[in-house]
N, C-alpha and C positions, 0 to 999 in steps of 0.2 A: 716722158721724162717729167717728174715733178719738180717744180720750182723749189729752190732751197733758200732760205732767208740768209742774207748775207751781201756784202758789197761786191763780191767778185762775179766775173762772167761765168755764166753756165751754158753749156752747149745745148742747143735745141734742135738744130738740123744742120746739114752740111754747110749752108750759107749763112746761118744765123746763130747768134748767142743772145742771151738776155741777162739783165740785172734785175732782181725783184726789188721793187720799191717798198720802203718801210710804211706802208699805208694799208694794213689788213683791216677788214671789216665785214659786216654782214653783206654789203653789196660788192665789195672789191675782193672778197675771198682772201687768199694769202697776201694780196697786194697786187699792184700793177706790174706786169711783165713788160719792161722796157727793152725792146729788141735792138740788137746791133747787127747790121747786115754788111757783109763784105765777101768778095771772091777770095779763095785762098791765096795768101801772100800779098794781097792789095793793102796799100798803106792807109787808104781812106776807108771811112765807114758811113753808113747811113743809120740814123737812130730813129726808130719808130715808137711813138708814144713815150715822151720823156717822163710822164707821171707827175707827182706832186712837186711842190716847191720845197724841196729838201735839198740843202746844199751839199751834203755828203753823197746822196744818190746822183745829183747832177754832176758832181766832180768826178765820180767814178765813170759816168757816161763820157764825160769829156776826155778822160784818160784812155778810153777804149781804143783810140786811133785818132786820125786826122778826121774830125767830123766834117763831112762834105755837105750833108743834107739832113734836115730834120723833118719827118713826116708825122701826121697825127691822124688817128682813124676817125675821131669825132670829138665833139666840142666839150665833153663832160670834164670837170676839173681834175679828176683823178688821172687823166690822160694829158691835159693840156697846161695845168697851172705852172709846170716848170719850163714850158717851151720858151717864153721870152728870156728867161734867165740862162737857159742852155745856149740860146743865140748869143747872149752877151759873153759867155764863157768861150765860145768856140768861133763866132762870126758866121756860123752856118745858117743859111736861110731856113725858115720854117714854113712848110706848106700843109694846107688843110683844104677840105672842100669848102668850108666857111671862111670867107676873106677875113673876118674878124679875128681868126686864130692863126693868120699868116703873119711872119715877121721877117725883117731884114730883107724885104724885097721879094720874098717867096710869092709865087703866083698860086692862085687857087688851083686845086687838083681838078682834072677833067676826066670824066668816066671814059675808059678805054685808053687813056694815055699811057704810053710806055716811058718810064724813067730809067735813064742809064746813069747809074752812080755806083762808085765803089766796086766797079767790075761787075755789077749785078743788073739784070733787066728786071724791073718792077712794074707790073701792070696794075693800073688803078681800076678798081671795080666799085662803081656806086651801089651801095647796098642799104638803102634806107629801110627803117622799120624800128630798130632800137631808137634811133634819132633820124631826122630827116637828112643830116649831113653825113651819115655813117658811110665810111668806105672800107674796103678790104684791099690788101696788096697781094697779088699773085706772083710767085716766084716759080715759073714753069721749070727752070733749070736746076731747082733745089732737090737733088736726089732723083730716084727712079720715077716718081710720080709727081714731083713738085710739092709746093707748100703754099699756104694762103695764111697771112696774118689777118685774123678775123676781128681784131678789136673786141667790142662787146656784142657783135652780131652773132657770134658762136663762142660759148665759153668752154673751158676745159672741164667744168664741173657745174651741174645744175642747168638752169634754162636762163634765157635773156628776158629782161624786163623791157617792155615797150614804154617809152617815156612819152605817153599820151598827154596832149594831142599832137605834139611834134612828131612822135612816132606812131605809126598806125599799123593795125594788123594786116590790112590789104597790102601795104608796101612790103611788110615783112615776109608774107607768104610768097610774094613774088620774088623777093631776095632769096629765099630758101630754094626756089625753083632754079635761080640762076647759079647759085652755089653748088647744088647737087649735080648740075651738068658738068662740074669740073672733075667729077669721079672721086678717085681714092687718093686724092692729094692730102697731104698731112695738114693738120689743123694747128696753127700757132696762135692761141687766144691770148688776149690781154689779161686775162685772170684764169688761174687754174692750169693744170698739166696740158702738155702737148698730147694731141689726139691722133691716132693713125690714119683715119679715113673721114674726109670731109662728107662724102656721100652717105656713109652710114650714120654719122652724127646728125646730118640734116634730116634724114628719114626719122630718126628718133625724135628730133625736135617737132617735126610736122605731126607725128602721131600724139605727141604731148599736147599740142595746140588743138588738135581735133578732140582729144579727151576733154580738155578744158572747155571747149565750146560746147560739148554735149552736157557737161555739167551745168553750164550757164543757161542753156536752153531749159533744162530740167528745173532750175531755180525760178526761171521766168514763168514757167507753167504753174509752179506753186505760189509765187509771190505776186504774179500779174506782169503784163508786158511793160508797165511804167515803173517797175521796181527801180530804186536808186542804186548807185554804185555801192554805197555802204551796206544796203541790205543784201545785195547779191554776194558781196565780199564776206558778210557774215555767214551766208549759206554755204559758199563754196570754199572759203578758206577759214573754217571755223577754228582750227587749231594753229593758225599761223602765229609765229612769234612776233610780238609787238615791234621788234627792231626792223622787220620787213613788211610790216602792215601797210606802210605807204606804197611800196612796190606792188603788193597785191592789189590794192586799189587802182593803180595805174593799169595793170594788166586787165583787170575787170572792165575798166572804163573803155579801154581799147577794143575789147572783145565785144562789149555792148554796142559801141558804135558801129562795128563791123556787121554784127548780126542784124541790127536795126535798119542798116542801109542795104545789105545785100538780100535779106529775106523779105523786105518790103518792096524791093524792086526800085528803091529811090536812092538818094545820096546818103551816106552815113550821117546820122543824127548825133549832136553832142550828147554824151551820156550824163544824166542827172546825178549830181553828188548827193 
């Protein structure tokens, strides 16, 4: 189901709906999908990723039901900027893995924790890689195979940027292994359309990472092992749009650190700019 721009709730799964935030862009795609979770007929809701500090968007989320709890998948502003304001509007506590993004007495999220709210059981999964504080939310009872709210760890379209050095490729590959083990559960991403199979999507992501690593190895053979991030980005992402050049450099830096650490047998080394 492809998100549709507008203030209204859109159905994304049996237990979830979303409101698309008005913040489209090169990194946010159509905008941030702010999810509303509730069991059928339940009066209260859980909001996941309130999105930007946009009054109309936050007011729509506040009207979606009695907001019992607000959860965020990671620290980036297109997910968290509206969190404190949504707490003001609803009184609901805000919980995140990073204590700095908790509000209203909300406790930091813990890996493996099961949250019972709005008639829904929500399992917290630590999934670092995009950022160190990234988490996903597993709804095992959502349909035949369940669903996972993946934040920016898995997108509905394209691939995820690693916010190096906070996000690392080693962590991200381990996260992909963890998510793949959940099988054919539906993917509810923070950007882009819902996808039918987490397992299949993760396998595609892993193939993409392996292809990029092969390209970077080839670039290093040509440029030398001490090539800078900028030089490798010029070689591997020669045609990248300027609007996403910074994202390409972050991904290259993460992959260079991974390669230099793992293939030298030592600790990952910082990538030279």
